[in-house]
C-alpha positions as CSV (number, residue, x, y, z in Angstrom):
1,X,85.7,-33.3,5.6
2,X,82.4,-34.3,7.3
3,X,80.2,-32.2,4.6
4,X,82.5,-34.1,1.8
5,X,81.6,-37.3,3.3
6,X,78.1,-36.6,3.6
7,X,78.3,-35.4,-0.2
8,X,80.1,-38.4,-1.3
9,X,77.6,-40.8,0.3
10,X,74.5,-38.9,-1.3
11,X,76.4,-38.6,-4.7
12,X,77.3,-42.6,-4.7
13,X,74.1,-43.9,-3.7
14,X,72.8,-41.6,-6.7
15,X,75.4,-42.8,-9.3
16,X,75.0,-46.4,-8.0
17,X,71.4,-46.5,-8.4
18,X,71.8,-45.1,-12.1
19,X,74.6,-47.4,-12.7
20,X,72.2,-50.6,-11.7
21,X,69.0,-49.0,-13.4
22,X,70.7,-48.6,-16.7
23,X,72.2,-52.1,-16.3
24,X,68.6,-53.3,-16.0
25,X,67.4,-51.7,-19.1
26,X,70.5,-52.6,-21.4
27,X,71.1,-56.4,-19.9
28,X,68.1,-58.3,-22.0
29,X,69.2,-56.3,-25.2
30,X,72.7,-57.6,-24.8
31,X,71.5,-61.2,-23.6
32,X,69.3,-61.3,-27.0
33,X,72.0,-60.1,-29.4
34,X,74.5,-62.7,-28.1
35,X,71.9,-65.3,-28.3
36,X,70.5,-64.6,-31.8
37,X,73.7,-63.3,-33.6
38,X,77.0,-65.5,-34.6
39,X,79.5,-64.4,-31.5
40,X,81.2,-61.6,-33.7
41,X,77.8,-59.6,-35.0
42,X,76.3,-60.2,-31.4
43,X,79.5,-58.6,-29.7
44,X,79.1,-56.0,-32.1
45,X,75.3,-55.4,-31.1
46,X,76.0,-55.6,-27.4
47,X,78.8,-52.9,-27.6
48,X,76.5,-50.2,-29.4
49,X,73.9,-51.5,-26.0
50,X,77.0,-50.8,-23.4
51,X,77.7,-47.4,-25.4
52,X,74.1,-46.1,-24.5
53,X,74.5,-47.5,-21.0
54,X,77.9,-45.8,-20.6
55,X,76.8,-42.5,-22.2
56,X,73.4,-42.6,-20.2
57,X,75.3,-43.0,-17.1
58,X,77.9,-40.2,-17.9
59,X,75.3,-37.6,-18.5
60,X,73.1,-38.7,-15.4
61,X,76.1,-38.7,-13.0
62,X,77.7,-35.7,-14.0
63,X,80.9,-37.7,-14.8
64,X,82.3,-36.6,-18.1
65,X,85.0,-38.6,-20.5
66,X,86.9,-37.5,-23.4
67,X,89.9,-38.7,-25.0
68,X,92.6,-37.6,-27.4
69,X,92.3,-38.1,-31.2
70,X,91.6,-41.8,-32.3
71,X,93.0,-41.1,-35.7
72,X,96.0,-43.2,-35.1
73,X,93.6,-46.7,-34.4
74,X,92.5,-48.3,-37.5
75,X,89.3,-50.1,-36.7
76,X,89.6,-52.7,-39.4
77,X,92.6,-53.9,-37.5
78,X,93.2,-56.6,-34.5
79,X,95.1,-54.9,-31.3
80,X,95.9,-55.6,-27.8
81,X,94.9,-52.7,-25.9
82,X,97.0,-52.5,-22.9
83,X,96.9,-49.5,-20.0
84,X,96.3,-49.0,-16.5
85,X,93.4,-49.6,-14.1
86,X,92.7,-47.5,-10.9
87,X,89.1,-47.2,-10.6
88,X,85.8,-48.9,-11.5
89,X,85.1,-46.0,-13.9
90,X,87.4,-47.3,-15.8
91,X,84.7,-49.8,-17.6
92,X,82.7,-46.9,-18.6
93,X,86.0,-44.9,-19.9
94,X,86.9,-47.6,-21.9
95,X,83.4,-48.6,-23.7
96,X,83.1,-44.7,-24.3
97,X,86.4,-44.3,-25.8
98,X,87.8,-47.2,-27.8
99,X,86.4,-47.0,-31.2
100,X,86.1,-50.8,-31.8
101,X,84.9,-53.9,-30.0
102,X,87.2,-55.5,-27.8
103,X,87.3,-58.7,-25.2
104,X,88.7,-57.2,-21.8
105,X,90.1,-59.8,-19.5
106,X,88.7,-59.5,-16.4
107,X,88.4,-61.4,-12.9
108,X,85.9,-64.2,-12.3
109,X,84.8,-62.4,-8.9
110,X,83.2,-59.9,-11.0
111,X,80.6,-62.2,-11.6
112,X,79.0,-62.0,-8.1
113,X,77.7,-58.2,-9.0
114,X,73.8,-58.3,-9.4
115,X,73.0,-57.7,-13.1
116,X,76.3,-56.7,-13.9
117,X,77.8,-60.0,-13.7
118,X,75.3,-61.4,-16.5
119,X,76.7,-58.7,-18.8
120,X,80.1,-59.2,-17.5
121,X,79.8,-63.3,-18.2
122,X,79.0,-62.6,-22.0
123,X,81.3,-60.2,-22.9
124,X,84.6,-60.5,-20.8
125,X,87.2,-63.2,-20.7
126,X,87.2,-64.0,-17.3
127,X,90.2,-65.6,-15.3
128,X,91.0,-67.1,-11.8
129,X,94.1,-66.1,-11.1
130,X,94.5,-68.5,-8.3
131,X,94.2,-71.6,-10.8
132,X,96.6,-72.4,-13.2
133,X,93.9,-74.0,-15.1
134,X,91.9,-70.7,-15.6
135,X,94.7,-68.8,-16.4
136,X,95.6,-71.0,-19.2
137,X,92.2,-71.7,-20.4
138,X,92.1,-67.5,-20.4
139,X,94.9,-67.2,-22.6
140,X,93.6,-69.8,-25.1
141,X,90.2,-67.7,-25.1
142,X,92.3,-64.5,-25.5
143,X,94.0,-66.4,-28.7
144,X,91.2,-67.5,-30.1
145,X,89.6,-64.1,-30.4
146,X,92.9,-62.6,-31.6
147,X,92.4,-65.2,-34.3
148,X,89.4,-64.7,-35.1
149,X,90.0,-60.6,-35.7
150,X,88.6,-59.6,-32.3
151,X,90.8,-56.9,-30.3
152,X,91.4,-57.6,-26.7
153,X,92.1,-55.8,-23.6
154,X,94.6,-56.5,-20.9
155,X,95.5,-54.1,-17.9
156,X,99.2,-54.3,-17.6
157,X,99.2,-54.0,-13.9
158,X,97.2,-57.3,-13.8
159,X,94.4,-56.1,-11.1
160,X,93.1,-52.6,-9.9
161,X,95.8,-50.4,-8.7
162,X,94.9,-50.1,-4.8
163,X,97.8,-48.6,-3.9
164,X,98.9,-44.7,-3.6
165,X,101.4,-45.2,-6.4
166,X,100.8,-43.9,-10.0
167,X,101.6,-47.3,-11.4
168,X,102.0,-50.9,-10.2
169,X,104.6,-53.2,-11.7
170,X,103.6,-54.4,-15.1
171,X,102.9,-58.1,-15.9
172,X,104.5,-59.3,-19.2
173,X,101.3,-61.6,-20.0
174,X,99.9,-59.0,-22.8
175,X,103.5,-58.4,-24.2
176,X,104.3,-62.1,-24.5
177,X,101.0,-62.6,-26.1
178,X,101.4,-59.7,-28.7
179,X,104.8,-61.1,-29.8
180,X,103.8,-64.7,-30.0
181,X,100.3,-63.9,-32.2
182,X,102.4,-60.7,-33.9
183,X,99.8,-58.4,-32.9
184,X,100.1,-54.5,-32.6
185,X,100.0,-53.1,-29.0
186,X,97.6,-49.8,-28.5
187,X,98.7,-48.3,-25.2
188,X,96.6,-46.4,-23.3
189,X,96.2,-44.0,-20.3
190,X,93.3,-43.4,-17.9
191,X,93.6,-40.5,-15.9
192,X,91.7,-38.8,-13.0
193,X,89.2,-42.2,-12.5
194,X,91.5,-43.0,-9.4
195,X,91.1,-39.6,-7.8
196,X,87.0,-39.3,-8.6
197,X,86.4,-42.5,-7.3
198,X,89.2,-44.0,-5.2
199,X,89.0,-47.8,-4.5
200,X,90.2,-47.3,-0.9
201,X,87.4,-44.7,-0.2
202,X,84.2,-44.8,-2.4
203,X,82.8,-41.5,-0.1
204,X,85.2,-39.3,-1.7
205,X,83.8,-39.5,-4.9
206,X,82.8,-36.2,-6.7
207,X,82.1,-35.4,-10.6
208,X,84.3,-34.1,-13.0
209,X,86.1,-35.1,-16.2
210,X,88.3,-38.2,-16.8
211,X,90.7,-38.6,-19.6
212,X,91.9,-41.2,-21.6
213,X,94.6,-41.0,-24.1
214,X,96.0,-43.3,-26.6
215,X,99.5,-43.7,-27.2
216,X,101.3,-44.6,-30.5
217,X,100.6,-48.1,-32.0
218,X,103.4,-50.9,-31.1
219,X,104.2,-53.2,-34.2
220,X,105.5,-56.4,-33.1
221,X,105.4,-58.0,-36.4
222,X,108.7,-59.9,-37.6
């Protein structure tokens, strides 16, 4: 176990370095793309740079991300992506595997992460769950995105699952929003990310394959 911990520490330092170095490379391009284009085009360009970051991270860290057939995803449609969240590695999986741009709902605390926070601020609908006003503003922003033809993403458990349970109880916010806006739900599940980078002990990190699978679209119209 001691050897595993030492390897985990060295590997964690290695992937953390790659994570931030790649972020530093793409950050200026993302900021520029959001500043010189209209919001929708700027977000689309930003996601290309994010995909470059995610692909580079995957190659350099020996963490491979795969997904099942995406043929059921019509990129001309607007979806509410709903799925699980068990590891920081999920962010890489989402960027690589979802074949269209989207606005994720995320905790405002992530703004404190160096470099990453700058990108996070520009691409994520932020929420402070301790503030009713923030929650209302976040829902309004999600609605605005959907009305503008922009897909969104909400983790059904509300936050990262730090327990040993496969899933935590779901919040109903994503489902209520889908019904109210008549937007189809695209369910997904991410496998193995929690095992490769446990939230409870980052030193147990190890390389391997992380899988993401999409379910059948759930229509809410009518």
